[in-house]
N, C-alpha and C positions, 0 to 999 in steps of 0.2 A: 761267126755270127755275132759273138759278143763285141768284137772289135768294130764290126760294121754298125752295130747299134750305137756304140759310143761315138763313132764318127758322125752318125746321123744326129745324135743329140747335141754334139758340139756345134754342128752346122746350124741347127734350127732351135737352139735353146731359147733365143730371144723371142721367137714366135710362140713357143710354149709358155714362156714367162708372161707374155702379154695376155694370152688366153686365160691363164690362171689368175692373174691380177684382175682381169675383167670380170671373171666369174665371182671372185671374192668381193669385189666392189659392188656388183649387182646384188649379191646375197646380203651384203651389209645394208645397202640402200633399201632393199625389200623388207628388211627386218625393222627398219625405223618407220614409225607410223606416218610421219609427215612426207617423207620421200616415197613411201609405199603408195600413199594416196595420190601423190603428184604423178607417179608413173601410171597409175590407173586412170587418172584424169586425161593424161596425154593419149593413152590407148583408146579411150572412149570418144575422144574429140571427132575423129573421122566418122564414126557412126552417128553422132549427134547432127552432123552436117550433111548426112546423106551420101557419104562416100561409098562407092561400090566395093572398096577394099576395107575389110573389117578384120583387124587382128584379133579382137575379142571373139569373133565368130569362129576363127580358126583354132584358137587355143582354149576357148571356154566351152562350157556345156550349154545346150539350149535350155532356156528357163521354162518353168511351168506357167502356163496361162490358164486360169480357170474363171468361170463365170459364177458369181455369187449373188444371192438375193437377200435383201434386208427388209425388215418390217419397220417402217417409219410412221408411227401413228400420228405424230404431229405434222407430218408432211402430206404426202399423197398416198400413203399405204406402202405398197411394195416398191423397192428400189433395186435396180440391177446395177452391177458393177463388175469390172474385170480386175483380177489380181494377177500380177506378174511376180514370180519369186524364183530364187535360185533352187536348183534341184538337189542340193547337197544335204538338205534336212537340218541345217544349222539355223541358229537364230541370227537375224540380221536387222539393221536399221531399216526404217520404212518411211515412205512418203506418199501422202494422199495428193493426187492431182485434181484440182478443181478448175473446170472451164465452163463458164455459164453461157447461156444463149446459144447452145450448140447441141442439137438433137441427135447427132450421130457421132459424138466425140470419141466413143470407144473404138470406132473403126477409122478414125482419121489417121492417115499414113504417118504424119509427124508424131502423133501421140503414141502410136504403136511402136515406132522406131525408138522413141525416147524411153518408153517403158521396157522394151526388150533389152535395150542397151544397158539400162540401169540394173536390171535383174542379172544380166550376164556379169556385171561388175560387182555383184554381191549385195544388191539392195532389193527391198520389197516395194512394189509400186501398186497403188490402188486407184482406179479411175471410175468413180461413180457416174452413171448417166443421169445428170441432174435434170429435174423437171423443166421442160420448155415446151409449152403446148402450141407452138407455132411452127411454120414450115422452116426448113433449113435456109439460112441466109436471108430470111425475111423477118423484119422486125414487126411486132404487132402494131396495129393502127393507133393504139393509145398507150401512153406511158404507164397508166395504172395497171394494165394487163401485164406489162413487163415487170414492174416492181412487185406485183403480186406473186409472180413466178419466183422472183428473187427471194422473197420472204420464205417461200417453201424450200428453196435451195439451202437456206441457212440451216434449217432443221435436218435436211438430208446430209449436209456436210458434217454436222455434229454427230449424227448417228453413225456415219461411215467412219469417222475418226475414232470413235469409241470402239467400234467393232474391230478396226484394224489393230489397235493397241492390244486387244485381247487374244490375238491369234498366237499359237504356240511357236510360229516361225518369226515372230516380230519381237524386237527389243523395245519395250514400252518407253525406255529412257532415251531412245534414239529415233523418235517418230515425230515427223513434222508435216507441213503442208506446203505445197507449191500451187500458186494460183496464177492464172493467166487471163488477161482481159477482164471482162465483167466478173469472171469467176474469182479473180483475186480480191476484188472489192467485197463480194459476197462472203468469201472464205475468211477475210479479215474480220468481218462482223461475227462469223461463227467462232473464230479462234479467240475472240474477246469475250465469248459467253462464259459465265462462271462455271458451267458444267465441264468445260475442257480447257479454259484459258491457262491453268497452271500445269497442264499436261503436254502442251504443244512445245516441242523442243526447239523448233525453228520455224520460220515462215519465209518463203521466197515468193516475191511478187514480180510479175512481168506485165507491164502495161495496164496498171490498175487505175480505177477512179478512186478519189478520196471523198468527194462530196457530190452527190447527184444534182443538187441545186446549183453548185458551181459549174457543173458540166452543162446544165441547161443554160446557164449564163454564157458560157463559151460558145455553145451552138447558136444561141440567139444573136449574139453580137459578132460572131465569127472573129473573135479575138480572145486572147488569153491574158489574164492579169496575174502578176506575181511580183512581190517585193516592191510595190509601188510603180511598176513598169507595165506597159501594155504593148502587145505585139499582135499583128494579124495572124489569124489561124483559119485554115480552110478545112472545115469539118466534112466528114463523109456526107454526101448529098442526101442519102436516104435518112440519116438521123435528123437532118434539118426538117425534112418533110414530115417525119413522124412527130416531131415536136410541134410543128404548126398544126398538124391534124389533131393532136391532143388538145390544144387550146381551142381551136375552132369548134371541136365536137360539142363543147358545152353551151354554145349559143343556142337559144331556144327556137329561133326561126330558121326554117329550111332555106329560105332565100339568102339570108345572111351567110349561112354555112356554105352554100353553093358558090356565092360570089368570092368569099375569102379563100375557099379551096382552089378555085380557078386561078386566083391571083398568086397565092403563095405556095401551093402544092403543085398545081399543074403548070404554073408559070405561063398562063395564057395572056399574051400582051393585050388582047382586046378586052379583057375583063376589067381593066382599070377604069374604063368608061362607065362601069356600073357602080362605082364607089358611092355616088350620090344616092343610090337606092338603099344603102345600108341604114339600119336602125341606129339610134344614138349609141347604144351599148356596143354594137358591132363595129361602129365607126371608131370607138375608143380602142377596140382590139386591133383594127386595121392600122391606126396610127402607131400603136405600140409595136406591132410587128414591122411596120415600115421603118420606124425609127430605131428598131432593134433595142428597145427600151426594156431591159430585163426587169427592173423594179415594177413597172406597170404590168408586164405580163404575169409576173409572180403574184402581184396584188389581185389581178383578175382571177387567176387560177385558184388562189387561196380563198377568194370570196365565193366562187361557185362550187368548189370542192376542196375544203380545207383538209380533208383526209389524204388527198394526193400529196400535198407538201409534207405532211407528217410521215407518210409512207416513204417518200423519197429520202427523208432524213433517217428513218428507221433502218433502211438497208444501205446506209452510207457508213463507211469506216469512220468518218468524222464524229459520229455519235457514239462510237464504240471503243476505239483504240486506246482510250485512257486505261482500259482494263486489260490490254494486251500484256502478256508476261512472257516474252520470248525474244530471241535474237531475230533480227530482220535483215533480209536481203532484198533490196528494192532496185529494180531495173526498168528502164523505159527508153523507147526510141524517140528521139527529138522530133522526127517528122511524122509522128503517129497522127493519122487523120480521124481516128475513131475516138481516142481519149487523149487529150493534150498532156504533154510530158510534165507540166506544172502540177498536175494532180499527184504524181509521185513525189514531187518536191514537197508538197504540202504534207503528205504522209510522213516523209522523212523529218520535217520540221516538228510535226506533232509528236513524234516518238523519240526524238533525240535525247530526251532526258528521262526515259522510262527505266533506266538502270540496266539496260541490255545493249549489246552491240547492234549498231545499225549500219549496214554496208549499203552504199548507194552508188549506182553507175548509170550513166546515160550513153546511149549508142546512136548510131546513124546508119545502120545497115540492115534494119528490119522493116517489114511491112506490117506494122502493128506488133504482132507477136511471132511472125514467120520471117524466114530469111528472104532477102531480095537480092538480085544480082548487083554486085558492087560496081559503083561508077568510078571509084577511086581505090585501086588495089592497095596502095600504101595505107590509106586511112582504114580500109577494111581490115588489113593485117593488124593494125594497132588495136582496133575494137575487138578483133578476134582474140588477141592475147589477153585483153582485159576480161573478156567473157570466160576464157579458160581459167584465168586466175580466180574469178568469182565462183566458177564451178568447183575448183579445188577447195575453196573455203567452205562451200556448201557440203561437199563430200566428206570433209572432216567431221561434220555433224552426223553423218550417216555411217561412217566406217570405224 
């Protein structure tokens, strides 16, 4: 028996040696923080992209998902949120996810998948249901109603972040914010607030706006301006109509409002014959909209409702990020039809000298903030590698 064992070991010693070396190398890599986080990042990547095969689901424990209620007196009163956390009872880094203009965000499949995956990987995630008094996928008819909701959202994000840092399973020194779409712009304003700006350990932004007045300009002119250059931009049709509705709604005469609505909102070709019936003030609005003259549109808007322009500025990161005190991860898709990518460039430029790290990446494989089918597999792979690298950098802040 002993001789047989010796012969077996002599024959297969190399295979045993390879296995032993592999285990030792894996153990060494797992014990080093940077490689440990890199391995975890690679493991969670399939889950983030909706793969049916999940290694974390096989080897990890199901996280705890609980519904919590917060009292936000400065907002709209009670606020509901979902919290995902590991079930091990330890203290973990945490991330607040802010998505604005989304009345059912807690049940969105992508958000649920992201939150579950992050919790399986050892992080705490909180998703507050930010106030949005309009139907899903339907913008309000006036910009004032939208930015009014955004102002409430700022208070809700501040209250949620303060609550999250106080939980016994959260490490307050490893707690940050991830914002997507309008939620990123709102959350940037919140993260710059003196109540929490020194407590936010990191901020990750995907598809944000920087200045709502600049966004109005891009929608009006259907072009984007950056660094002295201009290029055409095709905005989401609904946002164009909302902007036109907002301006037209201030005209005092019903006939003027009806004619301009038919021309610019309903795109009725026969309505152009009625331009001669417009009052002088309405004709000025018509000329400004027809010429896509941003200055004249904003001048009219500021004259009839100066608080609107002030409100647009108040919920814009452009008026707040000078007080931001954290590392920034800024990402944007170049073909975004909702918010032009140059908005994220302006955010990068404004925060480049704030004394913190600013990581910036542009992609071309998203539909605003969600994945779309790749048209170029090679380019998609390159963007995917870049996204995984940025995910690794972000996870270093949490692990």
